[in-house]
N, C-alpha and C positions, 0 to 999 in steps of 0.2 A: 304629724298631720292630724287634722280634726277627725275624731272618731265618727261624727255624724255623716261624714262623706261616704261611709260604708254601710249606711242604713238603707233599708228598703222594706216595703210592706209585703208580708207573706201570708196569704190566707191559710187558716188552720187546716183546711181540707187538702192542702198540698203536702202535708206532713205524712209520710208513709208509716203505717203501723205494722205492715207485713212486707216482706220482700216480694219481688216478682218471681213467678214460677214458670218455667225453669229460670235459674239465676241469670243466664245470659240473654233472656228475653227483655231485660230492663232496657229502657231507652237510653240513648247516648247522644248528647248534643256535642257536635264537633265544632270547635271554634278555631278558625284559621285566619289570623290577621292578614289583611291584604289580599286574601283569596276572594273569588266571586263564585258563589256567595260566601260570606264570612261564616255563616251559621248553617250547619247541615243537620237535619234530624235523622238519626239512625238508631240502631240498637247495639247493645254490647256485643252481640254475635257478629256484628259487622266490623268489629275492631281490626281483624286481620287485613281488611281492605285499606286501612290507613297506615299499615306498617310495611316494611320492606325486608327482604332477606338481609341478615346481618345486623338488624336492629336488636336491641336488648330491652326486655322488661325487667324492672327491679321491684320485687315484692317484699313486704314486711312480714316475716314469718312468726311474729309474736303470737302467743296463744292467750286468749282471754280466760281468766280464772273466775270462778263463781263468787264474785265480789259483793253481791247483794246479800246482806245478812239481816235477819229479823230476830230480835231478841226481847227479853224482858228486863227492864231496870228493876233491881231488887233493892228496896230501901226499907229495912225492917220488915213489917208485914205487908207493906204496900208494894204493888207491882204495876208497872206501866209498860205498854208495848212501844218499842222504839225500833225503827228501821235504820240501817247503816249501809252506805256504799263506800267500800274501801277505796282510797285514793292513791296512797303511796306507802310503801313499806319503809319504816324508820329503822328497824333492826330486826333481829331474829324473832323477837317476841312482840314487837309493837307495829301497829298500823295507824296511819292517819285516815280519817273517814268523815264523810258527810253524815250527820245525824238528822233524822226526821221523826218527831219534832225535837230539834236540838235544845229548845228552851227548857225542856223537862229534865235535862241532865245537869249535873254539877260534878266538879272534880272530886274523886273518891267514890263515886257511884259504882256499884257492881252490876254487871250485865250478864245474863245467862242466854246462851244461844243453844238451839237444838232441843233435844228431847230430855226433859227433866228426869233425873235418876239414873241416866246412863252416862257415867263419866267416860269421856272419850277413851277408848275406841268404840264407836265413833258416834256419840250421841250428844252429850252435854259438854259445852265449852263455855268457860268463864273468862271475862275480861274486866279490867278496871279502867275507868275514865281518869286519865292522868293529866290532861290539859284540855282547855276549851276556848275556842275563839268566838268572836261576835257573829261570824258568818255561818254558824252551824257546823263548823269543822271541829272535831275532837280527836284526841289521841287515845287509842285503846291499847293497854298493855295486857296481853293474853296470858293465861296461866300456862300455856304451852308455848313452845318455840321451835324454830327450825322446821325440819321435815314433819314433825308431829303436828305443828300448827298448820302447815300446808295441807296435810291430810284432813285435819278437822274442818278447815274452810271448805274443802271439796265436799265434805260430808254434810255440812249444814247450810252452805251457801247456795245462791241461785244466780243465773246469768244476769249481769248488771245492765239492764236496758237503759238507754239514755233517758234523761228526765222528761224530754218531750214525748217519749213513748210511754214511759212508766207512769206518767200522770194520767194516761188514758186507758191503760190496761195492765194487768199483772203479767209477769213473765211466765212462760209455760214450757212444757217439754219440747215443743217445736223450736223455741228460741235457742235451746242447747245446740241444735244443728244450724239454724239460720244465722246466728250471731257469731259464727266462727268460720274463718276461711278454711278451704279444704287442705291447705298446706301449712296450717298452724302447727308449730312444734316447740317453740321456746316459751314456757309459761312465764307470765309476769304482767300482762296487760289487764287493765280494769275497764277497757273499752276496746272495741274492735277496730282494726284498720279497714274501714268500711268499703273502700274502692275494691279491695280484694274479694269481697263477698260475692261479686258477680261472676267469678271464674269457676269453671267446672273442668273435670278431667277431659271431657270432649273438646272443650275450648283449648286446653293445653295441647292436645293432640293436633289440632288444626294449626296452632302456632308453631309447633315443632315441624310440621310438614312444610310450612312456609320458610323455615330457617330463621325464626326469631328466637334469640337466646332468652333463658330465664335465669335470673340471679336473685339471691336472697340476702337481705340485711335484717337486723333485729332492732326495733325500737319499741319499748314497752309503753303503750299508749296509756296516758293518765286521764283521770276524769276532768282535769283542767281543760281538756280539749273542748268540753261543752260550755265552758264559762263565757258569758258575754264580757266584752271590755267595758268596764264601768267608769273609766276616766274619760275626760274630754279630749285629751290629746294622746296619740300613740306613744309619745316620748315618756309619758308617765305610767305606762302599763308595765307591770311586773309579770314576766312570762313564767309559766310553770316549767319545771324541769322534767325531762323524760330520759331514761337510761337506755343505752343500746350499744350495738357492735357492728362495725363493718370490717370484715376480715381482710388481710393483705391479699389473699387469693382473689376475692371478689373485686377488690379495688383494681388489681392488675388486669383482670379480665375486662372490666368496664373501660379502663383506659385504652385497652387494645381495641375495643369496639369502636371508639371514636377515632383512633389512629387509622383505622382502615375505612373510615367513612360512614360507619353505622351511627345510629341515633340511640341515645339512652332515654327510655321512657319510664318515668317513675309511676308506679301504681300506688296512688295515695299520697297525701301530704306528709304522712309520717315517713315514708320512704324518702321523699324529697328532703325532709328536715335533717335526716341523718347524712344524706349525701352532701348537702350544703355544709354541714358541720365538718365534713371530712375532706373538703376540696380546697385547693389554693386559688389564687386570683385568676389563674388560667383555666380553672375547672378540672385540674388533674387531681385524682383521688388518691388518698393514702389510707392505710389501716387506721382505724379509729375505734376507741372504746371509752365509755364514760357517760356523763349526763350532759344534755344539751338544753339550753333555754333560748335557742336561736329564734329570733323574731323577724320575720320577713315581711316588709311593707313596701309599698311603691317607693321607688328611688333606690332600692337595693337590688342590684342585678343578680339574677339566678344564673349560676355558672355551670352547675353540675349536670343538668339534664337538657334535653331537647324537646320534650313533650311531657305532659302530665295528665294522667287519668285520675279523676277524683269525683266524688259525689257533690251534691249541692249543699252549701253551708249556711249557717245561721247569719242573720243580719248582725253587723257590728262585731263579728267574731274575728279572731286572729287568723282563722283559716280563709275567710273571705278576703282579708287583707293580703294573705299569701297569694291566692290566685290572681288578685288584682295586680300584685307586683310582677307576676309572671306574664300575664296576658294583657294588662292595661285596665285601669279602673273604669274608665268610661265604657270600654268594650265589655267588661264583665257585668256592669250594671245593665247594659243593653241585652246581653245574653241571658241574664237572670230574668229580666222582664219578659223576654221571649219564652223562657222556660215556664214561667208562671202562667202566662197567657195561653200556652198550648198544652198545659196539663201535665208537665213533668212532675215527678214525685220527689220530695226533698228529704234530706238528712240520711241517717244511717241505713235505713231500709229502702231508700229511694233510688232514683235513677242516677246516671253518671254523666260526666262530661269528659271530652278529650280536648285538652287545651294545648295550643302551640304558642310560642313566645311572641310578645310584642316586638315587631321588627325595628321599632324606633330606637 
């Protein structure tokens, strides 16, 4: 499909720089194809009104690591400040990262992170640039590896805000709380599964009282989730890989939900991506672990879920293509136009939508 079919104009003032407080006070646009009206303006706190006893919510329990690193390139006596956002772990000692400004780096450069003169634990961390691409992506080989490197990143790193927020303000202590779900437990993401940011313990208590089940999968979100599609046709796009796990126990429990007439509701596109990676043509789930580059566009039927809660996504992004595949491209463009006109807040810290599938 032509990528420009997924384009739309988004005013910059619609991009949220802070989340709603409290979390569940964020707005929720409910999109129900065939219903009258098709669009309902609600809040996340109203979510239980759209669920039934026996339904199941599926959350991604990945935990964001402090993947934004600020360092100094050391080249002889000359030093240059460089910022990095870790993208993907290559092995125990190496990470792939976006560099800003990447043009000032070359293979072989040494970079120092943290406080000079305090060799970790836990102050000064060194890395060598071992590869460089044309798109600002570099490979960093750290002098530490394994758990020692993990501890060092936690010591010197900051919360990796998305580029459309980071370009407007620096991350701060509040982001450490705001940019993490309350149920995060499996470290490895460099971006948050943002639909889950809206949930609170009080919200969980209300869902429990209603009889809605909660289940957890893990998909470590990569920075590629923020990248626009730069090709003209979706067939030419190379999808980024993300690693994750769906356990046999959770798969069996979700299959049982549908068998007794309940609905599976994915909280976030990352939850959906791992469920789709793990289901067969009939939508039945099995245990799954590994890396997925699944690319869901209109024309590909989504089989694993019955509803999707997700934030509002970038124009021309793979995530807007995904929601268009689930609920219909024309309907989603109309829904997004409604959201923009009525003041919904977009992206990671923005409002949410609850989408039901296109019945056609």
